[in-house]
C-alpha positions as CSV (number, residue, x, y, z in Angstrom):
1,X,-46.3,-22.0,-27.9
2,X,-47.3,-25.1,-26.5
3,X,-45.5,-26.2,-24.0
4,X,-45.7,-26.9,-20.0
5,X,-44.4,-23.2,-19.5
6,X,-46.6,-20.4,-19.2
7,X,-44.6,-17.8,-20.7
8,X,-41.8,-18.1,-23.3
9,X,-38.4,-16.5,-23.5
10,X,-37.5,-14.0,-26.2
11,X,-34.0,-15.9,-26.9
12,X,-33.2,-19.8,-26.7
13,X,-29.3,-20.6,-27.0
14,X,-28.5,-24.1,-28.0
15,X,-25.5,-26.4,-27.6
16,X,-26.4,-29.8,-28.6
17,X,-24.2,-32.4,-30.8
18,X,-25.3,-35.9,-31.8
19,X,-23.2,-38.8,-32.6
20,X,-25.2,-39.6,-35.8
21,X,-27.6,-37.2,-37.4
22,X,-29.7,-34.5,-34.6
23,X,-29.4,-31.6,-37.1
24,X,-30.9,-28.6,-35.6
25,X,-33.6,-27.2,-38.5
26,X,-34.7,-23.3,-38.1
27,X,-36.9,-21.5,-40.4
28,X,-38.0,-17.8,-40.5
29,X,-41.5,-17.9,-39.4
30,X,-42.9,-14.9,-41.8
31,X,-41.0,-16.5,-44.5
32,X,-42.7,-19.7,-44.1
33,X,-46.2,-17.9,-43.4
34,X,-45.8,-16.4,-47.0
35,X,-45.4,-19.6,-48.8
36,X,-47.8,-21.5,-47.1
37,X,-50.6,-18.4,-47.7
38,X,-49.4,-18.8,-51.3
39,X,-49.2,-22.3,-51.6
40,X,-51.7,-23.8,-49.2
41,X,-54.2,-21.1,-49.0
42,X,-57.1,-24.3,-47.7
43,X,-54.9,-24.7,-44.7
44,X,-54.5,-21.0,-43.9
45,X,-58.4,-20.3,-44.2
46,X,-59.3,-23.6,-42.2
47,X,-56.9,-23.0,-39.2
48,X,-58.4,-19.3,-39.0
49,X,-61.5,-20.6,-38.9
50,X,-61.4,-23.6,-36.8
51,X,-58.2,-23.1,-34.6
52,X,-55.9,-25.3,-33.5
53,X,-55.3,-27.2,-30.2
54,X,-53.4,-30.3,-29.1
55,X,-53.5,-32.8,-25.6
56,X,-50.3,-33.4,-23.2
57,X,-50.3,-36.3,-21.0
58,X,-47.8,-36.0,-18.2
59,X,-47.3,-39.2,-16.6
60,X,-47.3,-39.7,-13.2
61,X,-44.3,-39.8,-10.9
62,X,-42.3,-43.1,-11.1
63,X,-44.1,-44.0,-14.6
64,X,-41.8,-41.5,-16.9
65,X,-40.9,-41.9,-20.2
66,X,-37.3,-42.6,-21.3
67,X,-37.6,-40.0,-24.3
68,X,-39.4,-37.6,-22.3
69,X,-38.6,-38.0,-18.6
70,X,-41.0,-34.9,-17.6
71,X,-44.0,-36.1,-14.9
72,X,-46.7,-33.8,-13.6
73,X,-44.6,-33.3,-10.0
74,X,-41.5,-31.9,-11.4
75,X,-40.2,-28.4,-10.9
76,X,-39.9,-28.0,-14.2
77,X,-43.7,-28.8,-15.0
78,X,-46.6,-28.2,-12.7
79,X,-44.8,-29.3,-8.9
80,X,-42.8,-25.9,-8.1
81,X,-45.2,-25.2,-4.9
82,X,-45.0,-29.2,-3.7
83,X,-43.3,-29.8,0.0
84,X,-42.3,-33.2,1.3
85,X,-44.9,-34.6,3.3
86,X,-48.1,-33.1,0.7
87,X,-50.8,-36.0,1.0
88,X,-52.0,-36.5,-2.3
89,X,-55.2,-34.2,-2.1
90,X,-52.5,-31.2,-1.2
91,X,-50.3,-32.7,-3.9
92,X,-53.3,-32.2,-6.7
93,X,-54.7,-29.0,-5.8
94,X,-51.6,-27.9,-5.7
95,X,-50.7,-28.9,-9.4
96,X,-53.8,-28.0,-10.4
97,X,-53.2,-24.6,-9.5
98,X,-50.0,-24.0,-11.4
99,X,-51.9,-26.0,-14.5
100,X,-54.7,-23.5,-14.3
101,X,-51.9,-20.7,-15.1
102,X,-51.8,-22.6,-18.4
103,X,-55.1,-24.1,-19.5
104,X,-58.6,-24.6,-17.6
105,X,-58.7,-28.0,-19.8
106,X,-57.3,-30.8,-17.7
107,X,-58.4,-34.0,-15.9
108,X,-56.8,-36.6,-13.6
109,X,-56.7,-40.1,-15.6
110,X,-57.1,-43.4,-14.0
111,X,-53.3,-44.0,-14.0
112,X,-52.4,-41.0,-12.1
113,X,-51.4,-39.2,-15.0
114,X,-52.6,-35.6,-15.9
115,X,-54.3,-35.0,-19.3
116,X,-54.8,-31.1,-20.2
117,X,-55.5,-29.4,-23.6
118,X,-53.5,-26.7,-24.4
119,X,-55.5,-23.7,-27.0
120,X,-53.2,-21.7,-28.8
121,X,-54.5,-17.8,-28.1
122,X,-56.5,-15.4,-29.9
123,X,-58.1,-17.8,-32.5
124,X,-60.4,-20.6,-32.0
125,X,-59.3,-24.0,-30.1
126,X,-59.8,-27.7,-31.0
127,X,-59.7,-28.0,-35.2
128,X,-63.4,-29.0,-35.9
129,X,-63.8,-30.9,-32.8
130,X,-60.7,-32.6,-33.2
131,X,-61.0,-33.4,-36.9
132,X,-57.7,-34.5,-38.2
133,X,-55.9,-32.2,-40.8
134,X,-56.3,-33.9,-44.2
135,X,-53.1,-35.8,-44.7
136,X,-52.3,-34.3,-47.8
137,X,-52.3,-30.8,-46.5
138,X,-49.9,-31.8,-43.7
139,X,-47.4,-33.3,-46.5
140,X,-47.7,-30.1,-48.5
141,X,-46.8,-28.1,-45.5
142,X,-43.6,-30.2,-44.9
143,X,-42.7,-29.6,-48.4
144,X,-43.1,-26.0,-48.0
145,X,-41.1,-25.6,-44.9
146,X,-38.4,-27.9,-46.0
147,X,-37.5,-25.7,-48.7
148,X,-37.6,-22.7,-46.0
149,X,-35.8,-24.0,-43.6
150,X,-32.0,-24.5,-42.8
151,X,-30.5,-27.8,-41.3
152,X,-27.5,-27.2,-38.6
153,X,-25.3,-29.6,-37.9
154,X,-23.6,-28.5,-34.8
155,X,-20.1,-29.3,-34.1
156,X,-18.2,-29.2,-30.7
157,X,-17.5,-25.6,-29.7
158,X,-21.2,-24.2,-31.4
159,X,-23.1,-22.4,-30.2
160,X,-27.0,-21.5,-31.6
161,X,-28.7,-18.2,-31.0
162,X,-32.5,-18.3,-31.7
163,X,-34.8,-15.2,-31.5
164,X,-37.8,-16.8,-30.4
165,X,-40.1,-14.2,-31.9
166,X,-39.4,-14.7,-35.0
167,X,-37.5,-18.0,-35.6
168,X,-39.2,-21.7,-35.7
169,X,-36.8,-24.8,-34.7
170,X,-36.8,-28.2,-34.1
171,X,-34.4,-31.2,-34.2
172,X,-33.6,-34.1,-36.7
173,X,-33.4,-37.5,-35.7
174,X,-30.4,-38.8,-34.2
175,X,-28.6,-41.8,-33.3
176,X,-26.3,-42.2,-29.5
177,X,-26.6,-40.8,-26.6
178,X,-27.1,-36.7,-26.8
179,X,-27.2,-34.3,-24.1
180,X,-29.2,-31.0,-25.1
181,X,-28.0,-27.9,-23.2
182,X,-30.2,-24.8,-23.6
183,X,-30.1,-21.0,-22.1
184,X,-33.1,-19.2,-22.0
185,X,-33.5,-15.3,-21.4
186,X,-36.1,-12.7,-21.9
187,X,-35.4,-8.8,-23.4
188,X,-37.5,-6.4,-23.7
189,X,-40.3,-7.9,-25.6
190,X,-40.2,-6.6,-29.6
191,X,-44.1,-7.6,-30.0
192,X,-44.9,-3.8,-29.4
193,X,-43.2,-3.0,-32.8
194,X,-46.0,-4.8,-34.3
195,X,-49.9,-3.3,-34.7
196,X,-52.5,-5.8,-34.1
197,X,-53.0,-7.4,-37.2
198,X,-49.4,-8.1,-37.8
199,X,-49.4,-9.6,-34.0
200,X,-52.0,-11.5,-34.1
201,X,-50.6,-13.3,-37.3
202,X,-47.0,-13.6,-36.3
203,X,-48.2,-15.5,-32.9
204,X,-50.7,-17.7,-34.2
205,X,-48.4,-19.0,-37.4
206,X,-45.3,-19.1,-35.1
207,X,-47.1,-21.7,-33.0
208,X,-49.3,-23.2,-35.6
209,X,-45.9,-24.0,-38.3
210,X,-44.0,-25.2,-35.6
211,X,-46.5,-27.2,-33.6
212,X,-47.4,-28.9,-36.7
213,X,-43.7,-29.3,-38.0
214,X,-42.4,-30.8,-34.8
215,X,-45.3,-33.3,-34.1
216,X,-44.8,-34.4,-37.7
217,X,-41.1,-35.0,-37.3
218,X,-41.6,-36.8,-34.3
219,X,-43.9,-39.2,-35.8
220,X,-46.9,-37.8,-33.1
221,X,-50.5,-38.0,-34.2
222,X,-52.1,-34.4,-35.1
């Protein structure tokens, strides 16, 4: 999982209606992987060989973006141990302790923001020294996923229950104000039913496909 969290839940439950647009695309990760392996084998080979990674920048408190209000000091990022009255050195020390639970690869920037690189476990990290994935492969990946995904248009009173081990999820663009309510909980991990090979494949591809798809749909650079 790519995130500011060090542990991901087994189940996610959404309630989120958009005025215009905002459908919630979901797809079974194993089905998507089978299609990708069949139709884009060169992408599978390169990611297994070279790995995948992403950089994240958490803004300084008071400099948050409108579309992403998180900063590095928030209780839902790396500020869980901060106390009122902590000086700058103590604040950064406490934040760095939390960051290291997620990744050892981070740095403070001149504007006070925090940049970190999260590496997907169990496979090599940065894709070819940050070499971009060829655009034609990403376009093909979206084409494959589009055929497998279901776009759910949620209405008042709807709840979406997602098995976070098997299903990838995202969000389509929307217009107007939108409040996303989410509940997350853990159950006994179903990972034990997989052998090592199946687990490695499922783990890296759920993260890989989810990462690539969400970045492309949000217009972010990969």
